N, C-alpha and C positions, 0 to 999 in steps of 0.2 A: 228578262231585263240584264242589261250590261251593267257590271260593277267593276269600276275602276280602283286599282289598289296601286298606292304609290309605297314606294321603298322609305322606310323610316330613317331619320338622320341616326348617325352612330351613337350608340349609348353613351353618356357622359361627355357629349359634345355640344355646343352651340356655335352656328355659323357666325361669320364675322359681321353680318348686319343685325344679328340679335334676332332674325325671323326664322321661323320654320320655312323650309324650302318650300317654294311653288313648283308643283309637279308639271304644270302646263297642261294637265290633263283636264278638259272641261266638257260635261255633259251638257247638251243644247237644253236639256229639260230642268238643270239644275237651278233651283231658286233660294236654297237656304244654306249658308255656310255656319258651322258650328264647331267650336272646340271645347273640349272636356277635359279639365284639368281633374286627374283622379288619383286617389290614395287608398290604401286599405291597410289594416293590421300593423297601425303603427305602435301598439303595445307600449302605450306612454313614453316613447322615446323622446323627451323635451330637447336634447340636443339636435335631434333631427327636426324636430317642429320648428326650431328657430330658422333652418335654412330652408324648410319647405314653404314658411311665409314668404321668402324672398322668390322662391321657385314660382309661387302661385302668383306675385305680383308681375314677375315678367311674362308668365302666360298671359296675363291679362293685356298687356301692352302689346304683344305679339298679335292676339286676337283682334284687337282694335285695328291695328294696323292692316290687317287681312281683311277686315270688314265682316268679321265673324262674330256671332254671338258666344258667350263663354260661360260655361257652367263649372263650378267647383264641386266636386262630389267625393264622397267619402263612403267605403263599404265596410265600416265597422272595425271594432277592437282599437278604437282610439285610446280608450281608458285601459287600465290593467293594474292588477294587485289591489290590496287594501289600504296603500297610503293615500289618504284623502288628500293631502296638499299636491301629490303628483297628478292626481286626477282631477284637482282644480286648475291646474295649470293646463291639463289636456282641453279641459271644457273652455278655457280661455283661447286656446289655440283655434278652436273651431270658429269662435268669433273673430279674432285678430286676422286669421288666414281668409276670412270671407267664405267659409264653406257654406253652399247653400243647402245641402241636405246631405244627412247620414242615416245609413240603416245600423242600428246597433247590432254588435256581434256578441259572442258569449262572454269575452272579457269586460264587457260594461256590467257584468252580473258578478264581478269579483268583489265588488262593493254591493250592498244590497239594492234591491229595485228602489226603495226609499231614497236612498243616498244619491243614487244615479239620477232620479228624478229631480231632486233639488239641485244638484249641479248643472242640469240641463234646462232648469224651469225658465230662466231669463235668457236662454241662448237664442240668437237669431238665426241658427241653423234648424231647417226643418227635420224632425226625427220621424224615419218613416218605419213602421212594422206591421205589415198587412196581414202577417201570419201569426202575430202574437196576440195571445187572448189574456185578458186581466180580469182577475175576480172582482165582483162587486165592491165598491168602497176601497178600491186598492190605493197604491201610492200616487205621488205627483207625476210619475212617469206616466201613468194611464191618461192624463189629461194633456200630456205633451206628445204621445205619438199618434201619428196618423197613418192611415193605410197608403194613401197616395197623395199627391199634391200636384198642382199644376204652376210650373214656373215660367213666368214671361221674359223672354230675353230683351236686351237693349234695343233689338231691331224689330221689337214687337211680335215675334214669333213665340208660340206657346209650346211646352214641352211637358209631357205627363211623365212623374217621376213616382216610382213605387219601390218599396224596400221589403226585404224578407230577411228573417233571422234563420239559423241553421236549424234544421229539423234535428239533429244530433245534439242539441244544446244540453240535455242533461248528461250526456257522456262526457261533455267537455267543461263541466264546471267542478271547482274545488268544494263548494258547499250549495247543495240542492237548495236548502233553506233560503238563500239568497234572492231567489225568484219570487219568493213571497207569494206563492199561488199562481204565478204567471205560467201559461203553457204556451208551447209552440207547435202548430201544426206539423203532421208528418208530411212527407215529400208528396205523396200522391193528393192529400187534401190541399197542400199549398199550391201545386200545379193547377188543380181545379179552380181555387179561388183567384189565381193570378188571371187566368183566362176571362173570369168574370169581372175582374178590376180592369183590365185592359179595355174589354168591351165598354165599361161604363166611360171610361175616359173617351174612348172613340166616339160615343153618344154625344159627347160635349164638344166635338170637331177636332179633338186632338190626334193627330196622326204621326207625332214623333214622340215615342215612348222609351224611356231608360228604365232599366231595373237596377237597383242597387241591392247587391246579394251578398249575404254572408253564408251562403249554403255550401261553398266549396266547388271546384271545377267541374268534377265529375256530374254533380246535380245540375250545375249551371248549363252544361253541354245538353243535358236532357231537357230542362226547361225550354231552351233555344228551339229544340227539334219538336217540341209538343204543344207550344202555345204561340198562337197567331198574334201579330200586332206589336211585339217587342222589337225594337231595332238594336239595342246595344245592352249588354248584360255586364256591368261593372262588378267583377267578383271579388271575393275575399275567402278568408277562412282557411283555405289549403294552401296558402303561401306560395302559389306559383308565379314564376316571373314570366310572364308571356310576352314576347317581344314580337314586332312587326304584325303581319296578317298572314295567316296560313290556312289555305283551304281545308277543311274537315278537322282543323284543330281549334282555331278560335274565330274562323269565317264558316258558320254553318247557316241552315236555311229552315225556317219556320215550315208547318205543315202545308201553307198556301205558296210556298216557293220564294218568300221575300228573304233577304240576307239578314243574318243577326250576327253582330259582332261581339265577341267577349274579351274582356280585358282582365288583367290582374298584375299587380306591381310587386310581388314578393312579400316582403315582411320588414317590420321594423324600421320603416321610413327610410330604408337605404336606397329606395328607388321611387319615383312617381311617374305618371304617365300623361300625355298629352295626345288625346284623340281627336284628329281633325276630320270633319265628316262634310259632306254635301249632300243634301236631299232635293230629290226632284219634286215637282208639283203635287205628286201623290203621298208625299213624306216617305218615300223609300230612299234609302242609301245609294247614291250613285257613285260616290268617290269617298275612299277611306285611306288614312294613313295613322298608324299607331307608332308613337314614339316613347319609348322607356329610358328614362334618364337617372343617371346617378346624381343623389340628392347634393352629394359632396361638392359638386361643381358650382354651387351657390354659398355665399358667406351668410353668416346667421343674421337675421332681422333685429335691428336695435330695440325696436318695440317690443317685440316677442322675448329678446333676452333679457330687458328689463323688467318684464313682466313676470318672467319665470323667477329672476332673483327677488322680486318683492314677494312671491309666493313662498318660494323653497328656502331663500336666503343664499347669499354668495357663496360658492363651493371653494373649499381650499384646495390649492395645488399640492399634490401628493409625489408626483414624480414627472418622469419624461419617457415617452414612447420613442425609441430610436428604430426599432424594427419590428414588423409583425408579418408572419407567413399570410398568404393569400386565404381568405376567409372562406368557407364553404358556402355555395349557393343554397344547398339544402341540409337537411338533417341527416343525410346519409353518408356523412364523411367525418373524419377526423378534425376536430376544430382546434387550431393552435391556442385560442384563449382558454378553452375548456382544459387542455392539457396544464396550462400555466395555472389556472384556477384550482384544478383537481389536485395538483402537486402542491400548492400553498396549503390546501385544506389538510392534506396527508401530513405534511411535515409540522403544521401548526398543532394539530390534535391528535398527533401520534397514532395514526391508525395504519393498518395493513393496506386498506384498499379504500379508495373513494370512488363513489358513483355519482354520475350527474346526468340527468335525462337531458337530452340535446334540446328538447323544446324549453328548458329552463332558461336558456342563452337568448337574450333579446338585446340585440345591438351589438355594437363594436366601439372602439375607442380609436379616435384619428391620432395621426402622427402629432408629435410635440408634447405640451404639457398635459399632464393627466389630473383631472380633479377627482375628488371623491364622488361627485355626481356622475361623473362618466362610469365609474364601477358600479353605482348603485342603478345606473340606468340598465346595466346588463342584466341584473337580477332584481326585476321589479316586484316580483311575488312576494317577498319578504317571508318566504319558507324558513322555518327554524331547522337546525341542525340536529341530528340523532348520531350518537355513536352505538353501534349494535352489533350483536353476534349474528353471524350469517353463515350458514353450511354451504359446502362446495356445490350441492346438487341445486339450491335456490339461486345460487350466483349465477352457475352455468345456464339454468332455465331463463333467467332474466336477459342474459346477453343474448340467447336463442330467440326469445320474444321480441326484442326490440331488432333483431337482425330481420324478422320478418316484415319489417317496415318497407323493405325493398318492394314487396309484392302486395302489401295492404293497400287498401283504400286511401286515398291522400297521403300515403307514405307515412302514417303515423304509427308508433310515438316517435320514430327517429332513432338512431343508435344511441347506445349508452356510452358516455363519454368516462373515461377512466383513469386513475391513477394507481399503480401497484400491479397493474394486469397488462397484458398485450394480448390481442386476439386477431384472427384472420377469419373472414367470411368470403363465401363466393358472392357472384352476382345476383344470386337469387336469394341471398340473406342466410344461407346455410352455415352453420358456424364449424369451422374445419380444424382449427387449433386454438390453443388458449395456455397462456403460461402466467405464472405469479412471481414476482420479484420481491423478496423478503427485504427486511430491513438491513440485512447485511450484504445486500446485493447479489444474493444468489437467486438463480432462475430455476424454477420448478415447473414442469409441464404438468397441466391438467388433462386428465381424460375426460374428453367432451361428450363422450359416448357412454361413459359409466363414471359419472362424478361422485365422488365418496359423500355420502349424507351425514358422515360423522366427522368429517374434518371440517372445522370451523375457523373464520377469520374475524377479526374486528374491522368493521367497515363504517364509513361516515357517510350518510345522505341524508337529505331533508325530509321533513314532514309529509310532503306530497308522495313520495314513494314509501315512506314509513306506512303510509294509509293504504298503499296499494294503487295509487292512482295511474291512469294510463292503462288500466286492466294488468297491470304488473303485480299481480297478487301474490307471487312467490317472494316478493320483497317486503310485504305487510309484516310487521313485527308486533309481539304482544309484549307485555311489560317485562317477561322474565328474559326477553331477549335485548332488551335496552339497557346499555351500560351508562349512558349520560345523556341528558338533554342539554341543549344549548339554548340560549336566549336571542340568538341571531342568525343570520342567514350567512352565505358564502362571502357576500360583498364585503362584510366586516373584517373578514379573515384576510381577505385579498387587499384590502386597503392598508391594514396592518403589515402585511407581508412587503407589499410594495414600499412602504416607509422605511421598512428595516434594510432593504437591499441597497438604498442610497447610492444609485448610479443608473444611467439610462438603461430601459428594460428592452430586451430583444426576445420577443414572443414568437417562438418556433414549434412547430410539431415534429415529433420524432418516430413517426409512423407506428405507433402503438396499437393503431387500428388499421389494418390492411384489407383491401377489397381486391380479390384476384379473379 
């Protein structure tokens, strides 16, 4: 069959009519027009949720103008961290935005399965988890999660929706006990069960099937090429920003030769997607256009903003942002906000070195006034800080391990953001040079090939790293290495630091991390 692919509209723009452009390409057998508003990995970013409600409302209007069904779908990690109020706000977002279905990710279990179930119990959003297994007599979540569902569009068409969770969920959790006995099938079993679930939907006359996946892009590509009957995989977990349609990348073919489209909209609600589709009378995609748009082009929705304020309280203004350097699209670059925060922590807590894992940064701050909530949204995990002793060898080993993210599956854990250090990597992630800048401003080179195990530094990093999270076991500290425990995370230090500056902020990177 011939599949027609239309160029997407430019990211971050809407045309003057407020409509997605009509390609003029029509298949004579095309019978169904469908638009999917898709999001993934919001990570509790309530400032972005306010704008995404507006984006979703606009998508509904455009779909209606084009005579298309619209589905609003989410591929997981809407929740994050242990702050229950923030997660209540996230659960409210699913309802206010009218999200039809979501497949929970790993961060839905930053809180316990029981709490997650209670927050979602009255949600209108269908919760899908085909490869999630619940112990007998488990939490409210078990009664809420379905393997799949059938969604009927306004035009009377029926769509099959299936959800899967990450097979590596046990590697991505801060506390394994939060699962409360829930397990997730491995990749091979998930793929086998997916085919069975698709077959059951097809037996009910459903020939348009969408998979909401939090497996990550590599696994999602494998599913596309091993399972028959799936038309679209709305991905998540690996934080890929997949723009447009590219053969062999996000346009693949099932074993029976039917096209499968894969999407993913990055992370932290910075972007969302509109996938426009046409299906022929056999339920095969005959036309596709994938638009990835910048969330910031939309204003905040008043109802969502008021709801958030009623849950979290109004947030005090603490400063003004005048300039910020371009934020990285991946965790494999120096982050200007990371530089600012790490320096704030280093100066405030009197450390030699500060380490922040890239994945700890969730979101950004817009130009103009800065509120306390803007800063706490960047650090939703609420991990407590520790001041510790660390030797040079462990320090170098940690930077090297993070450097291997360039070649690792899903590019995790990402580079280590730093203060008090500069380092240089090649594009394969090998550590080439590293230096330490002491409190007197003197720069001392560190031999990355023969680091001194007897040379120690005073470092500050959070409890996730202190416990060896992301397999960075060299950063794990015992009681003898811990100098001081703090009762707060980086957000409190940063808020106090911004208040003390008392002038508009200019957040810039200084090339302390170089990739050559």
